[in-house]
C-alpha positions as CSV (number, residue, x, y, z in Angstrom):
1,M,0.0,0.0,0.0
2,A,1.3,3.4,-0.9
3,R,2.4,5.7,2.0
4,N,2.6,9.4,2.5
5,R,6.2,10.5,2.7
6,I,7.8,13.9,3.1
7,I,10.4,15.0,0.6
8,K,12.8,17.4,2.3
9,P,14.3,20.3,0.3
10,E,17.7,18.9,0.9
11,F,16.8,16.0,-1.4
12,W,17.0,18.3,-4.4
13,A,20.4,19.8,-3.4
14,D,22.1,16.5,-2.9
15,A,25.0,16.0,-5.3
16,K,24.2,12.3,-5.9
17,V,20.6,13.2,-6.7
18,G,21.8,16.0,-9.0
19,R,23.5,13.4,-11.2
20,L,20.3,11.4,-11.7
21,S,18.0,12.0,-14.7
22,F,14.5,13.4,-14.0
23,G,12.9,10.0,-14.5
24,A,15.3,8.4,-12.1
25,R,14.5,11.0,-9.4
26,L,10.8,10.5,-9.9
27,L,11.2,6.7,-9.7
28,Y,13.2,7.0,-6.5
29,I,10.5,9.1,-4.9
30,A,7.8,6.6,-6.1
31,M,9.8,3.8,-4.5
32,W,9.7,5.8,-1.2
33,N,5.9,6.0,-1.5
34,F,5.4,2.3,-2.2
35,A,7.9,1.0,0.4
36,D,6.8,0.1,3.9
37,D,8.4,1.4,7.0
38,Y,11.2,-1.1,6.6
39,G,12.0,-0.2,3.0
40,I,10.3,-3.2,1.5
41,I,8.1,-2.9,-1.6
42,S,5.5,-5.6,-1.6
43,A,5.2,-6.0,-5.3
44,S,7.5,-7.7,-7.8
45,P,9.7,-5.2,-9.8
46,R,7.6,-5.8,-12.9
47,V,4.3,-5.1,-11.1
48,F,5.8,-2.0,-9.5
49,A,7.2,-0.7,-12.8
50,E,3.9,-1.3,-14.6
51,T,1.9,0.5,-11.9
52,F,4.3,3.4,-11.6
53,F,4.8,4.0,-15.3
54,E,1.1,3.5,-16.1
55,M,0.3,6.4,-13.7
56,I,2.8,8.7,-15.4
57,I,1.7,7.7,-18.9
58,R,-2.0,8.3,-18.0
59,R,-1.2,11.7,-16.5
60,A,0.9,12.8,-19.5
61,W,-1.9,11.9,-21.9
62,R,-4.4,13.8,-19.8
63,L,-2.1,16.9,-19.5
64,A,-1.7,16.9,-23.3
65,G,-5.4,16.7,-23.8
66,L,-5.1,13.5,-25.9
67,T,-7.0,10.3,-25.9
68,R,-4.9,7.6,-24.3
69,P,-4.4,4.4,-26.3
70,A,-5.4,1.0,-24.9
71,R,-3.1,-0.2,-22.1
72,R,-0.3,-2.6,-23.2
73,S,1.4,-4.9,-20.8
74,I,5.1,-4.8,-20.5
75,R,6.4,-8.2,-21.8
76,P,9.9,-9.3,-22.6
77,A,10.6,-9.9,-26.2
78,A,10.6,-13.6,-27.3
79,A,14.1,-15.1,-27.5
80,K,15.2,-15.9,-31.1
81,C,17.3,-19.0,-31.5
């Protein structure tokens, strides 16, 4: 279950955070929200990524005033032998 967390202003001034891309910073914050008090995220990495990125994609489409295409599941490409 997602939790309310406080992002302190020092987060943005940290040198390590400054080297991250915008998407990496946002993912890091999302992981704080989805982690429990012990830092454990109770979903598989795939489920977490699908949930997190789906929220961002949905919001981006809404902000752009566009109709969102049907949801596609993230699936690994089939191995070619």
